[in-house]
C-alpha positions in Angstrom: -150.6 -39.5 -75.6 -150.8 -40.6 -79.2 -148.2 -42.8 -80.9 -146.8 -40.1 -83.1 -146.0 -37.9 -80.1 -144.4 -40.8 -78.2 -142.2 -41.6 -81.2 -141.2 -37.9 -81.5 -140.4 -37.7 -77.8 -138.3 -40.9 -77.9 -136.4 -39.6 -81.0 -135.5 -36.5 -79.1 -134.4 -38.5 -76.1 -132.2 -40.8 -78.2 -130.6 -37.9 -80.0 -129.8 -36.2 -76.6 -128.3 -39.4 -75.3 -126.0 -39.8 -78.3 -125.1 -36.1 -78.7 -124.6 -34.7 -75.2 -124.2 -31.0 -74.8 -120.7 -29.7 -74.2 -120.0 -28.1 -70.9 -118.2 -25.3 -72.7 -118.0 -23.9 -76.2 -115.5 -21.8 -78.2 -116.5 -18.4 -79.6 -117.4 -19.7 -83.1 -119.7 -22.4 -81.5 -121.3 -19.8 -79.3 -122.0 -17.6 -82.3 -123.6 -20.5 -84.1 -125.8 -21.4 -81.1 -126.9 -17.8 -80.6 -127.4 -17.1 -84.3 -125.0 -14.2 -84.4 -121.5 -13.5 -85.9 -118.3 -14.4 -84.2 -117.6 -10.7 -84.0 -120.8 -10.1 -82.0 -119.7 -12.8 -79.5 -116.3 -11.1 -79.3 -118.1 -7.8 -78.6 -120.2 -9.5 -75.9 -117.1 -10.8 -74.3 -115.6 -7.3 -74.3 -118.8 -5.9 -72.8 -118.7 -8.5 -70.0 -121.9 -10.3 -71.1 -119.8 -13.5 -71.4 -116.7 -14.5 -69.5 -114.1 -17.0 -70.7 -113.1 -19.7 -68.3 -109.5 -20.8 -67.7 -109.5 -22.8 -71.0 -110.5 -19.8 -73.0 -114.0 -21.2 -73.5 -117.5 -19.9 -72.7 -119.4 -22.1 -70.2 -122.6 -23.5 -71.7 -124.6 -22.0 -68.8 -123.8 -18.5 -70.1 -125.1 -19.4 -73.5 -128.3 -20.9 -71.9 -128.8 -17.6 -70.0 -128.4 -15.6 -73.2 -131.0 -17.7 -74.9 -133.6 -17.3 -72.2 -136.5 -15.0 -73.1 -136.5 -11.7 -71.3 
């Protein structure tokens, strides 16, 4: 592996350590992560694509599944 690639990998690792992913997100955050409007996330909730947890948040695993290629 060349030095540039090692530096890039280390930079990503450091960023991930300092900015851990949340376990859940609100509807606005979900919309930003998915690249859609908050209204679209609301419609996805109504359609049963996402489900809110007891705190009224969307678990990050649901967002990850939505981002997976088909």
